[in-house]
N, C-alpha and C positions, 0 to 999 in steps of 0.2 A: 576739389577738383585738381589741386596741385598734387604732384607726386611728392613722396617724402623727401627726395633729393632737392626738388624745386623748392619746397618749403624751407628747407635748411638754407639753401643759397639766398633766397629772398630775405629770410630773417636776418642772416649775416650782413646782407647788403643794407637793409633798412635800419639796423641797429648800429651799423658802422663797426661791426666786429670782424676784423681782418678783411676789410672789403676787397683788397687786391687779390687775395687768394680766392675769395668767393667769386669775384668777377671772372677771374681766369677760369675757374671751374665752369661757369656759365658759358663763356666763350667756347671752351673745349667741347661742351655738350651740344651747342647749337651752331657753331660756325660752318660746319659742312652743310647741314640742311638748309640754313639760311643762305648760304652762298648759292646753292642750286636754285632756290626759289627766286632769288634776285637774278641769277644768270639766265634763267628762263625768260624773264622780262626784259633784260638789257642785252643779252646776246654777247657782249664783249667782256672779256676776262678782266681788263684793267678797270673799266667803269664799274663792274660788279664788285671789285675789291674795294674801291672807293666808297660805294654805297654800303657795302657790308660794314665798313669801319664807321661810317656815319650812323649806321643803324645801331651798333653797339654803343656809340657815344651816347645816342639818345636813350637807349635802354639804362645805361649807367646813370645818366643825368635824372631820368624820370622814374626809376624803380620805386622811389618812395611814394609815388602816386598810383602804383599798381595796387588795384583793389582786391586782388586775389579772388575774383568772382569767376574768372575764366582760367584756362590753363596758361601757364607762363609762356609756352611757345606760341599759343595763339595770339597773345598780346605782342610778342616779339615779331611774329609774321606780319601782323597788321602794321607794325612800325616798318618793317622791311618793305611791305607792299607800298605804303605811303611814301617812303623815301625814294622807292624806285620810279613811282608815277611822277613825282616831283622832279627827279633827275631827268626823265624822259622829256617832260614838258619844257623844262629849262633848256635842255639841249636842242630840242626842235625850234624854240624861240631864238636861241643864240645862232643857229644855222639858218634862221628865217625860212623854215619849211613846216609842212604839216606833220602831225604825229605819224600819219600813214607813210608819208615820204621818208620819215626817219626810220620807221620800221623796215621799209625796203632797202635803205641805205645800210642799216645794221645787218640785214640778211645778206646783202651783197658782200659785206666785209667778213661774214662768218666763214666763208669758204677759204679765206686766206688767213684766218685766225689760227695761230700755231696751237692754241689751246683746244680747238674744236676738233674732235676726233671722230666725227661722224662720216658716214658715207652718203652716197646720193640719195638713198631713201630717207635717211635722218634729215638731210638738208631739205628735201621735198616736204617732209612733214613740218619742218620749222616754217617753210614758206607757206604751207597751208594754215598753220596756226596763226601766222602774222595777218592773215586775211580776216580773222574773226574779230567781232566787236570786243572791246577791252574786257568786259565782265565775262564773256565766254572764254576768252583767252586765259584769264586768271583761274577760272574754275577748271578748265581743261588741264592746264599745267600742273595744278595742285593735285587733281585727281589722277591724271595719267602718269606724270613723271615722278611725283612725290608719294603717290599712293595714299593720300589722306583720305580720311572717311568724311562723308558728307557733313556730319555733325561737326567735325573739326574745321572744315572749310567754312561752314555757316558762321561759326564763332570768329574766325579770322576776318571774313569779309562782311560780317554783320548783316547777313541775309538769310532768308528762310531756307530749310533744306528742300522744300518743294521747288523753290525758284532756282536752286543750284542744280537739281536733277534735270530741270527743264533746260537750263543753260548748257549742262554737260551733254545732254541728249542732242541738242540743236548744234553744238560744237562738233560732235562726232560726226553728225549727218553732213555738215558743211565741209569738214575736212575730207571725208570720204568722196564727196562730190567733187572737190577741188582736185583730189589725187586721180580720180577716175577720168576727169576731163583733161587733165595735162599728164598724160603718160610719159611725155618726153622728159619730165623731171627725174623719173626713176628708171628709164631705159638705158 
């Protein structure tokens, strides 16, 4: 399941053979896709950067436990997903608000975020996505923005492909309904 490149990196890290260079290689391979995966969940560049660092720290710390039964990036995405959810839960608790209120807050800040280059339509899409249940949100983001295959998403989220397809279908339907109902977001 691992690519030759991934096998080589994992072997170097597990055997402690030039781990700094191997880890740098790993970071270079995955920092951008993991950044966007986390950014789709957190919306904020600075928070994303922090969670990305935490993700790579955990990857480095626990690479010896990686069983190589799944793709390396699936394992890393799962860590990034869990780190992102933990971060959001802690942030909501710290602000003493619900997770939905936190999502609303993050979306409101997205417009003023200097790192957000989207237009009104992209902002409307983000608002529609924020209304989705968590699992549908994750599936939609991975499929739509990262163009991952259902099999890859199933590995990352540890759920069946059938459930993923259903979640994605429902998410698309809800987003379409949301955008149809609130044309003021994109006019």
